[in-house]
Each structure stands twice: as structure tokens, then as C-alpha cells.
C-alpha positions as CSV (number, residue, x, y, z in Angstrom):
1,M,80.2,36.9,57.0
2,V,80.4,34.5,53.9
3,K,83.7,33.4,52.6
4,A,84.2,34.4,48.3
5,R,85.7,30.8,48.4
6,E,83.2,29.7,49.8
7,L,80.4,31.2,47.4
8,R,82.9,30.3,44.0
9,E,82.1,26.9,45.1
10,K,78.0,26.6,44.4
11,T,75.5,26.6,41.4
12,D,74.3,30.0,39.9
13,E,71.4,28.2,41.1
14,E,72.4,28.1,44.8
15,L,73.9,31.7,44.9
16,K,71.1,33.1,42.9
17,E,68.8,30.9,46.6
18,E,72.1,32.9,48.0
19,L,70.6,36.2,47.0
20,K,67.4,36.0,47.6
21,R,67.4,35.2,51.4
22,L,70.0,37.5,52.3
23,R,68.1,40.2,50.6
24,L,65.2,39.4,52.4
25,E,67.5,39.4,55.6
26,L,68.4,42.7,54.9
27,F,65.2,44.2,54.0
28,N,64.1,42.5,57.6
29,L,67.2,43.8,59.5
30,R,66.3,47.9,58.2
31,F,63.1,46.8,59.5
32,Q,64.4,46.3,63.3
33,F,67.0,49.4,62.8
34,K,63.8,51.4,62.0
35,T,62.2,50.5,64.8
36,G,64.9,50.7,67.1
37,G,64.6,46.4,67.6
38,L,67.7,46.2,66.0
39,T,70.8,44.9,68.9
40,N,73.3,44.8,66.7
41,P,73.4,47.0,63.6
42,H,76.7,46.1,62.0
43,K,74.6,43.1,60.6
44,I,73.3,46.2,58.4
45,K,76.8,46.3,57.1
46,A,78.0,42.4,57.0
47,V,74.9,41.3,54.8
48,R,75.6,43.8,52.2
49,K,78.9,43.1,52.0
50,D,77.3,39.4,51.2
51,I,75.4,40.3,48.9
52,A,77.7,42.3,46.9
53,R,80.3,38.9,46.9
54,I,77.1,37.0,45.4
55,L,76.3,39.6,42.8
56,T,80.4,39.9,42.0
57,I,80.7,36.3,42.2
58,L,77.6,36.2,39.1
59,R,79.7,38.4,37.1
60,E,82.6,37.2,37.0
61,R,81.1,33.8,35.5
62,E,78.6,35.8,32.9
63,L,81.8,37.3,31.3
64,K,83.7,34.5,31.3
65,S,80.8,33.0,29.5
């Protein structure tokens, strides 16, 4: 789980790269969940929240400019 404070220190490009990585991870977690290979299903919720944090920070920056 990534802290919002840590995310705010990153540039927009770094946040977009992190967002891509998290979306790919979420895809893989969902795939593992459906095939029965996921040992910790709570990880999906944590990744979704991290994605939401990044999208929120990007939107805040967009509204400031």
C-alpha cells in the first residue's frame, strides 16, 4: 500500500508509470483469483485503492493548472 504523501512527491510521469504497473498487477490478480491461484484475495482491494489514490492526485493537479 502506497501512502498519498509519497505519491504527491512524484512527478506526473512517474505517477502515470506507476498507474500502468498497478493496472497490470490488478489484471494479473483478477486472473489468478478466477483460476484459483490467488492466496490473498485482499490484495485486489489494496491495489484498487492505490489506483484510486493515483487517479485522485492526478486529477487534483489537473484542476490546479
